[in-house]
C-alpha positions as CSV (number, residue, x, y, z in Angstrom):
1,M,14.4,9.8,-5.3
2,T,17.3,7.7,-5.9
3,G,15.6,5.3,-8.2
4,Y,13.1,2.4,-9.2
5,A,13.8,0.1,-5.8
6,G,14.4,-3.7,-6.8
7,L,13.0,-7.0,-5.7
8,V,15.1,-7.4,-2.9
9,S,14.2,-4.7,-0.9
10,R,10.0,-4.4,-2.4
11,S,10.1,-8.3,-0.7
12,M,12.1,-7.3,2.3
13,A,9.2,-4.7,2.6
14,Y,6.2,-7.0,1.9
15,F,7.8,-9.5,4.3
16,L,7.8,-7.1,7.0
17,D,4.5,-6.1,6.2
18,A,3.0,-9.5,6.1
19,L,4.6,-9.9,9.8
20,I,3.1,-7.1,11.1
21,V,-0.6,-8.1,9.4
22,A,-0.1,-12.3,11.1
23,L,0.8,-11.2,14.4
24,L,-1.9,-8.7,14.8
25,T,-4.9,-11.0,13.5
26,G,-2.6,-13.6,15.3
27,A,-3.6,-11.5,18.6
28,S,-6.7,-11.2,17.5
29,V,-7.9,-14.2,16.9
30,A,-6.3,-15.0,20.0
31,A,-8.2,-12.7,21.8
32,L,-11.3,-13.6,20.6
33,G,-10.9,-17.4,21.1
34,L,-9.7,-17.0,24.7
35,V,-12.7,-14.3,25.4
36,A,-14.9,-16.3,23.3
37,P,-15.7,-19.0,25.8
38,V,-16.7,-17.3,28.8
39,V,-19.4,-14.7,26.6
40,G,-21.0,-17.3,25.0
41,A,-23.0,-19.7,22.4
42,E,-22.8,-16.8,19.7
43,A,-19.4,-15.7,20.4
44,R,-18.2,-19.3,21.0
45,E,-19.7,-19.9,17.0
46,L,-18.5,-16.5,16.2
47,A,-15.1,-17.9,17.0
48,E,-14.4,-21.4,15.9
49,F,-16.0,-19.9,12.4
50,V,-13.0,-16.6,12.5
51,L,-9.9,-19.5,13.5
52,S,-11.1,-22.3,10.5
53,Y,-11.1,-19.2,7.9
54,Y,-8.2,-17.7,9.3
55,L,-5.8,-18.2,6.4
56,V,-9.0,-17.4,3.6
57,F,-9.3,-14.3,5.3
58,L,-5.2,-12.7,5.7
59,P,-4.8,-11.9,2.9
60,S,-7.5,-9.2,2.8
61,I,-6.9,-8.2,5.6
62,M,-3.1,-7.5,4.0
63,A,-4.3,-6.4,1.4
64,V,-7.1,-3.6,2.9
65,Y,-3.5,-2.4,5.3
66,C,-1.4,-2.6,1.9
67,A,-4.4,-0.3,0.2
68,L,-4.8,2.0,3.5
69,F,-1.2,3.0,4.1
70,W,-0.3,4.0,0.1
71,A,-3.7,6.5,-0.2
72,L,-2.5,7.7,3.1
73,A,0.9,7.7,3.5
74,G,2.2,6.9,0.0
75,R,4.0,3.3,1.6
76,T,3.4,1.2,4.2
77,P,5.2,0.6,7.6
78,G,7.9,-2.3,6.1
79,M,8.4,0.3,3.5
80,A,9.2,3.3,5.5
81,V,11.6,1.4,6.8
82,L,13.8,0.3,4.1
83,G,13.0,4.0,2.2
84,L,10.8,2.8,-0.2
85,R,7.3,5.1,-1.7
86,V,5.0,4.0,-4.0
87,V,4.1,6.9,-6.8
88,I,2.1,7.1,-10.0
89,A,4.3,5.2,-12.5
90,A,4.1,8.6,-15.0
91,D,4.7,11.4,-12.6
92,G,5.7,10.7,-9.9
93,R,2.8,12.0,-7.8
94,P,1.2,10.0,-5.1
95,V,-1.3,6.8,-5.4
96,R,-4.6,7.9,-5.3
97,W,-7.1,5.1,-3.7
98,P,-8.0,3.0,-7.0
99,A,-4.8,2.0,-7.7
100,S,-4.1,1.6,-4.2
101,M,-7.0,-0.9,-3.8
102,V,-6.1,-2.6,-7.7
103,R,-2.4,-2.4,-6.5
104,A,-3.3,-4.1,-3.3
105,L,-5.6,-6.9,-4.2
106,L,-3.1,-8.1,-6.8
107,V,0.0,-8.1,-4.3
108,A,-2.6,-10.4,-2.1
109,Y,-4.4,-12.9,-4.5
110,F,-1.8,-12.4,-7.6
111,P,1.6,-12.2,-5.9
112,I,3.0,-14.7,-8.4
113,G,3.0,-11.3,-11.1
114,A,5.5,-9.4,-8.7
115,L,8.5,-11.5,-10.5
116,W,8.0,-9.6,-13.0
117,M,9.9,-6.8,-12.0
118,L,12.7,-9.3,-13.0
119,V,12.6,-8.1,-16.7
120,D,10.9,-5.4,-15.7
121,R,13.4,-1.8,-16.7
122,R,12.0,-0.5,-14.5
123,R,11.1,-3.4,-11.5
124,Q,7.4,-2.9,-12.4
125,G,5.4,-6.2,-11.6
126,L,2.3,-7.2,-13.0
127,H,0.7,-5.0,-9.9
128,D,2.6,-1.8,-10.7
129,K,1.7,-2.1,-14.3
130,V,-2.2,-2.5,-14.1
131,A,-2.2,0.5,-11.4
132,R,1.0,2.3,-12.9
133,T,2.7,2.7,-10.3
134,A,6.7,2.4,-9.6
135,V,8.2,2.0,-6.4
136,V,10.8,4.4,-6.1
137,R,14.1,5.1,-3.0
138,L,14.1,8.0,-1.5
139,S,17.4,9.5,-0.8
140,S,17.0,11.4,1.9
141,G,14.3,13.7,3.7
142,R,14.7,16.1,0.8
143,D,12.6,14.4,-1.3
144,E,10.0,13.7,1.9
145,V,9.5,17.5,1.2
146,A,9.0,17.4,-2.7
147,M,6.4,14.7,-2.7
148,A,4.5,16.6,0.3
149,S,5.0,19.9,-1.4
150,R,3.1,17.4,-5.1
151,T,0.1,16.7,-2.8
152,P,-2.9,18.7,-3.7
153,A,-4.6,20.4,-1.1
């Protein structure tokens, strides 16, 4: 680890992840909209419902996406591109399911809380404070090996 990640790198990672989620869900909704008229009336009603509530469900989808990646890999694809990882703030261990879910829900539904990292010395947003996590920069492949060796079997 080389230190805590700042606002710019974390925002760029979040933007990449949001783009991935929006493209995948948008493509799914579009496919449903194209198939629904052919399948029948029930599918058409479902497609209309999904299309009308797409923006309401998008934060939930983003929360699930982030929580899964943080709990399973310690980072999302956007974070991987920028060399970032979410860890437990106290000891640098990989984040667990409860912390990743709390963090993901706060990021998805209260993103303004991320601005707290501008005044925090460890660059933690509100979601990091509540979940007791931190986002760190990885310096090289050695950090990947160190992180893997800390993961309990």
